[in-house]
Structure formats: structure tokens, C-alpha cells
C-alpha angles and dihedrals in degrees: 000000000000097000091038088059091047091054091048094049098036095236144111129208154117140263132248095123124188132211091255120105092196104125091179090060115141123233091256092050093049094044092052096051095040091048090056090053104039106015128242098283097051092064096061094112092046090052089049091055093048096046102040111025108084139164114294094021117133122231126195117213134187123194127211092266092059096254114142126220134186119213129191112212117236102180146023126252119314134177104224120173131173135138092279094044090052095049091049089043089229106132107129101067152161122209113244146175105228128204126188115229106235099204128037088219087068090067113085118232091239089061094048090053090055090065093057097081111068098247131142094216137355140162124257102221099183108112096208092051089051093050092045089052089057091048089050093049091053090052095047095044093041091231142109092232094136111051105214125192119234115269093028097149100067102158118050088191091064087068094052128075124227096267092048090053091049089052091055094050087045093058093041090056093046087054088054090057099267121133118208118224099230098214090053091074094060102055108101096188094063119103091222136053103239145348125240140197120192111240094225108022093035087220113157126229144172130215130212118191126188131179133189114026097321101127126212120227110214097202090061088071101044094098095058115115092206125072110269129217119190127190124184111180093215094042090245104154123156111218131352131269111264095193132034091250089086125064121188106199115214116230089233088060094058094041091053089048090051093051093046098045105039092141088067094050130093113251096249091058090048089052092059092044087055094048089049092049090048094052092046089056 
């Protein structure tokens, strides 16, 4: 009911309704009344909406069926309350133009990952994902509303989620002769992503993969008996390997591998390569 109401009225918002029917209430008037009802802390998400969501921002939405939508904000915060709004519990709102995403492959992995924590609203801080969202809005709306510089998608790994990035590293290492032990990818308590055995030398190895800005400290892996492969999608390694047992894989190595071996990659990863190539001109 809540999202259907949002689509019908072209708006997005939150609850925390008051007894007032004053749709022209100022923020201070609403805040005073709502604080008396809910308390100061309970209004944190409404305050976030008021402070951070502005005209021309883009908002990703996912409905209960798993479909994704992209909305362009057309107004600042409003308190809007009528019978339908109260039933839907959507009274703190911003006006939006909302477009349905036709294919799941059009949703970046970084965006999908943001829906995993149970939060009503949060910022996507990844620059490439933001720029891609602007690119996608232009495509969906058949407009050039957002003026994007050439070469705006600079980091392919910003479009992949952590599992997709692991898959690419997985395939890369298999091409180098390493066999991944399947069950090793399912053990959450391990400090690494998966366990390897080389098909000819029978040497054993472990792999750690990090995306975003989570750095990898090389010295933390020096005591391992196995060979160690480290991959940080933004090349954020702390320290240098002091022995040949540890290999820090540069992002450009994996990106070049992806471009040169597309026949080995899943279709969703090829999709993001094509998007990046089209934007780089």
C-alpha cells in the first residue's frame, strides 16, 4: 500500500505523522509537535530526509517484489497529510518523478548492497555509482538533464558488488592454474574468501578480496603457511610484501583480464564492462 501510494502521488517519504492536518506547516512547527509525540531521537530519519535530500537528487527504491526504481527529487521536504497519506504512513515527503528500472542488470551491485541493511534511508557515497545513476536517469527519461563529463565511469569495480568482484578474481586465478575448493567460499568464519590448490604444483593458497575503501594490511598475512593473494579494488594496500609468498593484485590487472576474457565472464559483469566502455567513448 505505501509504495503504491508513492507511485500514484509521485512522491517518496517517511512516517512519523502528527495530529495536525496543517499541510503548510513549517519544519519548526512540525518538529516541535512530532518531538512531543515521539521524542528527539525517534525523528533521526525524518531529520536526515529534511537535511540531506534536495531537488535533483536521485533516489533508488526497491519494492517488496524486488523491482527497482529510480526517482529524481523535484522538491524539498514537505509535511503532507490526508487520509491516504495517513493510511500509507507517508507524511514527511519529497515530490519526485519515478521511473521503473526495466532490467535487474541495470542496477549496480553497490546499489543492491545498500538495500541489505534494514535502513529507511541512507546515502550512496560511491562516486561512480552516483554518476552511473545520473547516466541511467538520462537514459530512462530520454533526456540530457544531468550533464556528465566524458570518462565519468572511472572504476569498473564501483559498479560491481563484493560477490561479483570475488567472482572475477576467482576466474582470474583459475586461468592462472589455481583450482578453487568450492566449500571454502561458504564458511563465514574464515578470514579469507576462498581456498586454492594449484592444478600442477599442488601448492595451496588463500585469497582475500576487499572492495570500497577497506584497505588490506600486508603484514597481517605474513605468518600464513599458504601462498596469499590479496585484491583491493581501489589498490589500497598498507605496506609491501616482504616475501614472494604474498601477491597484491593491482586492479588494472583484473580489469585488463576482464576486457581480454569476456567469453569467460558472467553476463552481468559483461553488462557493466559495456556500460563503462560506452561512457569512456
